N, C-alpha and C positions, 0 to 999 in steps of 0.2 A: 421745431415745435417749441413754442414759448409757454412758460409756466405763469399762471395767474398769480399776482402778488398776494401774499398772505395778509398784509395790512392794506385795507381798502378804504377805510372811512376816517380820513384825517379831519373831518369837520366836527366829529363828535367823540373821537377817541384820541388818546396819546399812546405812544409806543416806544419801547426800547428794544434794540436788537443787540444782543450780547453774545460774544464768543463763549461757547460752553466751557465749563470747568467749575472748580470749587467756589470761586468768587461769584460767578453768575448764579449758581445755585443759592448762595447766601443772599444775594441781591433779590432774587425771585422770592424767597421766603420772607424777607423783610418787606417787600412790596405787598405780598399777600396779607401781612399783619395789619397794615394800615390803609388798605384800599379794598373796595368792593368790586365784584364782577371782573376779577382778573382772568384774562384769557392768555393761554400760552400755546404757541406753535413751536413744536420741537423739530427743527430742521437740521440737516447734516452740518454740524459744526456751530450752529447758532440756536439761541432761544429768542423768540420774538414775544415780548411781553406787552400786552395791550390792555388798557384800562379806559373806561368811559370818562370823558371830561377832564379829569385831573389825576395825576400820579404824584404821590408823595413817598419819599423814602429817606431814612436817616442813616448816617454812618454808624451811629451807636447800635442800631438794630442789625445792620450788616455784620458788625463786629461780634455781636451776640451769636449770630448764626454761624460765623466763621470759628467761633470759640477762641478768639484772640483779639487783642487790642491793637491799635496803631493804624488800622485801615481808615482812610479818609475818603470822602466822596470824590475828590479829584482823582483818586486812584481808579475810578470808574472809566476814565479815558483809556486805560490799558486794554479794556475788553469791550468797550462800546463801539460797535461798528456803525450804528446809525440810530437816530431817534426821530420821532414825528411829534410835533407839538411846539408850544411856545415855552421857553425857559422863563420861569418866574423867579426861582431861587436856585442858585448853584454855588454853594459854599463848601468848605471842607466838612461841614456837619450835615447839610441837607441838600436834597434835590427836589424841586417841585416843577412839574411840567403841566401845562394846561392846554386845552384844545385851542386850535387856531381860531383867532377872531376874524371871521369873514363876513 
């Protein structure tokens, strides 16, 4: 019995799949701050965060939600299982994903 994918529309949406935990929760709240129409699928062990067209998040905002400094965007690699979209910006300070250009 196969399960239908949670993320189905990669032409109009971008998505992050994160392993659950404190950092994933902080990333989710930071994404909600600067993006509209954020959808979240709560799966066993993972959060799938989906946003139409463009996803933006800053390390500063994640640090604010973590309540500590020193977290940089490249630390996202430790909990990111997958993503859908095109990477526009990926620095220690910012991540921007946009929908696939097809």
